C-alpha positions in Angstrom: 17.5 -48.9 -8.7 14.0 -47.5 -7.9 11.9 -46.5 -10.9 10.2 -43.2 -11.4 6.9 -44.5 -10.1 8.4 -45.4 -6.7 9.5 -41.6 -6.3 5.8 -40.5 -6.4 4.4 -42.9 -3.8 4.1 -42.4 0.0 6.6 -44.3 2.1 6.2 -45.5 5.7 9.2 -44.8 7.8 9.9 -46.4 11.2 11.2 -43.9 13.9 12.7 -46.7 15.9 10.3 -46.4 18.9 7.4 -48.1 17.3 5.9 -45.0 15.6 5.2 -45.0 12.0 5.5 -41.7 10.0 4.0 -41.3 6.4 6.3 -39.3 4.2 4.5 -37.8 1.3 6.2 -37.7 -2.1 8.0 -34.6 -3.4 5.2 -34.2 -6.0 2.4 -34.1 -3.4 4.4 -31.7 -1.3 4.8 -29.4 -4.2 1.1 -29.5 -4.9 0.2 -28.7 -1.4 2.6 -25.7 -1.4 0.9 -24.5 -4.6 -2.4 -24.0 -2.7 -1.0 -20.8 -1.3 0.6 -19.6 -4.6 -0.8 -16.9 -6.7 -0.3 -16.0 -10.3 -1.2 -13.1 -12.5 -2.6 -13.5 -16.0 -2.2 -10.7 -18.6 1.4 -9.8 -17.7 2.3 -9.6 -21.4 -0.2 -6.9 -22.2 1.0 -3.6 -23.7 -1.4 -1.9 -21.4 -0.9 -1.4 -17.6 -1.2 -4.9 -16.0 -2.9 -5.9 -12.8 0.4 -7.1 -11.5 1.9 -3.7 -12.2 -1.0 -2.0 -10.4 -0.6 -4.2 -7.4 3.2 -3.6 -7.2 2.7 0.2 -7.7 0.3 0.3 -4.7 2.4 -1.8 -2.5 5.6 0.3 -3.1 3.8 3.6 -3.0 1.7 2.7 0.1 4.7 1.5 2.0 6.8 4.7 1.2 3.9 7.0 1.8 2.9 5.5 5.1 6.5 5.2 6.3 6.9 8.9 5.9 3.4 10.1 6.9 2.9 8.6 10.3 6.2 9.1 12.0 6.3 12.8 10.8 2.6 13.4 11.5 3.0 12.2 15.1 5.5 15.0 15.7 2.9 17.8 15.5 4.9 20.1 13.3 3.4 23.5 12.3 3.7 25.8 9.3 2.1 29.2 9.2 1.4 28.7 12.9 -0.9 25.8 12.1 -0.7 22.1 12.7 -3.5 21.5 10.2 -1.5 23.4 7.4 1.4 21.1 8.1 -0.8 18.1 7.9 -2.1 19.1 4.5 1.5 19.7 3.2 2.6 16.3 4.5 -0.4 14.6 2.9 0.4 16.3 -0.3 3.9 15.0 -0.3 3.0 11.5 0.7 -0.2 10.8 -1.3 0.4 13.0 -4.4 4.0 13.6 -4.9 5.2 10.1 -4.0 2.7 8.5 -6.4 3.4 10.9 -9.2 7.2 10.4 -8.9 6.6 6.7 -9.1 4.4 7.1 -12.1 7.0 9.3 -13.8 9.6 6.5 -13.3 7.2 3.9 -14.7 6.3 6.2 -17.7 10.0 6.6 -18.5 10.7 2.9 -18.0 7.8 1.3 -19.7 5.6 4.1 -21.3 2.5 2.4 -19.9 1.2 5.0 -17.3 -1.3 7.4 -18.8 -2.5 10.7 -17.3 -1.3 9.6 -13.8 -4.7 7.9 -13.7 -6.6 11.1 -13.3 -8.9 9.7 -16.0 -9.3 7.1 -18.6 -9.3 7.9 -22.3 -13.1 7.9 -22.3 -13.2 9.9 -19.1 -11.4 12.8 -20.8 -14.2 13.4 -23.3 -16.3 16.6 -22.8 -19.5 14.5 -22.1 -17.7 12.6 -19.3 -16.2 15.7 -17.8 -19.5 17.6 -17.7 -21.3 14.6 -16.3 -18.5 14.3 -13.6 -18.9 17.9 -12.6 -22.6 17.8 -12.5 -22.7 14.6 -10.3 -19.8 15.8 -8.1 -21.2 19.3 -7.4 -24.9 18.1 -6.9 -23.7 15.4 -4.6 -21.7 17.5 -2.3 -23.9 20.7 -2.3 -27.2 18.9 -2.6 -26.6 16.0 -0.1 -23.5 16.2 2.0 -23.8 20.0 2.8 -27.4 19.7 3.9 -26.4 16.6 6.0 -24.0 18.7 8.0 -26.3 21.7 8.1 -29.2 19.7 9.5 -27.0 17.8 12.0 -25.7 21.2 13.3 -29.3 22.6 13.5 -31.1 19.8 15.2 -28.5 17.9 17.2 -28.0 19.4 20.7 -25.1 17.2 21.8 -22.7 18.4 19.2 -20.1 21.2 19.0 -21.3 24.1 17.0 -19.1 25.0 14.0 -17.4 28.3 14.0 -14.6 29.8 11.8 -13.0 32.9 13.2 -11.3 34.5 10.1 -9.8 38.0 10.2 -9.0 39.6 6.9 -8.9 38.2 3.3 -5.5 36.5 3.9 -6.9 34.1 6.5 -9.8 33.3 4.1 -7.5 32.6 1.2 -5.1 30.5 3.4 -7.9 28.3 5.0 -9.8 27.7 1.8 -6.7 27.0 -0.1 -5.5 24.4 2.4 -9.0 23.0 2.6 -9.0 22.6 -1.1 -5.5 20.9 -1.3 -6.4 18.5 1.5 -9.5 17.1 -0.1 -7.9 17.0 -3.6 -5.0 15.1 -2.1 -7.2 12.2 -0.9 -9.5 12.3 -4.0 -6.3 11.8 -6.1 -4.9 9.0 -4.0 -8.1 6.9 -3.4 -9.9 7.6 -6.7 -7.1 8.2 -9.2 -4.1 6.2 -8.1 -6.2 3.4 -6.7 -9.6 3.2 -8.3 -8.9 4.3 -11.8 -5.6 2.5 -12.0 -7.3 -0.8 -11.1 -10.1 0.0 -13.5 -7.5 0.5 -16.3 -5.3 -2.4 -15.4 -5.5 -5.6 -17.5 -5.5 -9.1 -16.4 -6.5 -11.1 -13.3 -5.0 -12.6 -10.1 -5.5 -16.3 -9.3 -5.3 -17.6 -5.8 -5.4 -21.1 -4.3 -4.3 -22.9 -7.6 -7.0 -21.0 -9.6 -9.8 -21.8 -7.2 -10.3 -17.9 -6.7 -9.8 -15.4 -9.5 -9.7 -11.7 -9.0 -10.3 -9.8 -12.2 -9.3 -6.2 -12.8 -11.9 -3.7 -13.8 -14.3 -1.2 -12.5 -15.6 -3.3 -9.5 -12.1 -4.1 -8.2 -11.3 -0.4 -8.5 -14.5 0.5 -6.6 -14.0 -1.9 -3.8 -10.3 -1.1 -3.2 -11.0 2.7 -3.3 -13.7 2.2 -0.6 -11.2 0.3 1.6 -8.7 3.2 1.2 -11.4 5.8 1.7 -12.4 4.2 5.0 -8.8 3.9 6.2 -8.0 7.4 5.1 -10.9 8.9 7.1 -10.1 7.3 10.5 -8.5 10.5 11.6 -11.5 12.6 10.3 -14.0 10.4 12.1 -12.6 11.5 15.5 -13.2 15.1 15.0 -16.2 14.9 12.7 -18.2 13.0 15.4 -17.9 16.0 17.6 -19.9 18.1 14.9 -22.4 15.7 13.6 -22.5 12.8 16.1 -20.9 9.3 16.1 -23.6 7.5 14.0 -23.9 10.4 11.5 -20.1 10.4 11.1 -19.9 6.7 10.3 -22.7 6.9 7.8 -21.4 10.1 6.3 -17.9 8.6 5.6 -19.3 5.3 4.3 -22.0 7.0 2.1 -19.6 9.6 0.7 -17.0 6.8 -0.2 -19.7 4.8 -2.0 -21.4 7.6 -4.0 -18.1 9.3 -5.0 -16.8 5.9 -6.0 -19.8 5.2 -8.1 -19.4 8.7 -9.9 -15.8 7.9 -10.6 -16.7 4.4 -11.9 -19.3 5.9 -14.3 -17.5 9.0 -15.5 -14.0 7.6 -15.4 -12.3 10.7 -14.0 -11.9 12.4 -10.7 -12.6 16.0 -11.7 -16.2 16.2 -10.5 -15.8 14.6 -7.2 -12.7 16.6 -6.4 -14.3 20.0 -7.3 -17.5 19.0 -5.5 -15.5 18.2 -2.4 -13.8 21.6 -2.6 -17.2 23.3 -3.0 -18.5 21.5 0.1 -15.8 22.9 2.2 -16.3 26.4 0.8 -20.0 26.2 1.6 -19.3 25.1 5.2 -16.8 27.8 5.8 -19.0 30.5 4.4 -21.9 29.3 6.4 -20.2 29.1 9.7 -17.7 32.0 9.5 -18.0 34.4 12.4 
């Protein structure tokens, strides 16, 4: 009978045609397979864990995108507007779906707080005021002049014009503009960035050779990836109004700066309100 040590050794096996094949032991095969395995630390925490954050984003992301893209491609309209339908669809996919998921998790585990609109620290008056000041100054003081100057000094761009007749059209357009920007601020900044800022634990890859820790930097990086992906559609129309290079830098810079504000203030209120303010300023400036 072979002993235990013989089972861990490599064996040479003849194929019958002169070739020799080295068969590795079961232990070594198992070790090789573990190179690609990943494990989560901190799963036992009473707080929201990194594993739960990853699962939440995978589930919600798959559901939201599976609904969004097939329906968006049908070019449906509400209120005689394809844009208004786009906003409504975005609201369902990127706000309603995540909130339903968070409600289920809250009922099941009690771990989800504030739907990740803010951290506990981010709900303090000091943080809220700081968030509002940074968000409004950023959008009104940097992003609005950026668009304004591009429109003034670039000859090869389409000039912005909003033809609005009566208060009803003003209210409708500004309301849907506000909803549209809040939708993506919620999804990229709250559901992704703040959720990963709040999550506890780490993810180990390649048998622990690479460790990804939860926290503010992971949230910041992931929200920037989502921000860039979510602005692909916007790029194709924005380039017509401020140029290709400007559009690329505008989207990248806005993602970085708004992400930094959320990372520092730990809430999304300032960047969301500032984004709404930016759209109001643009509409008022270019209304005909």
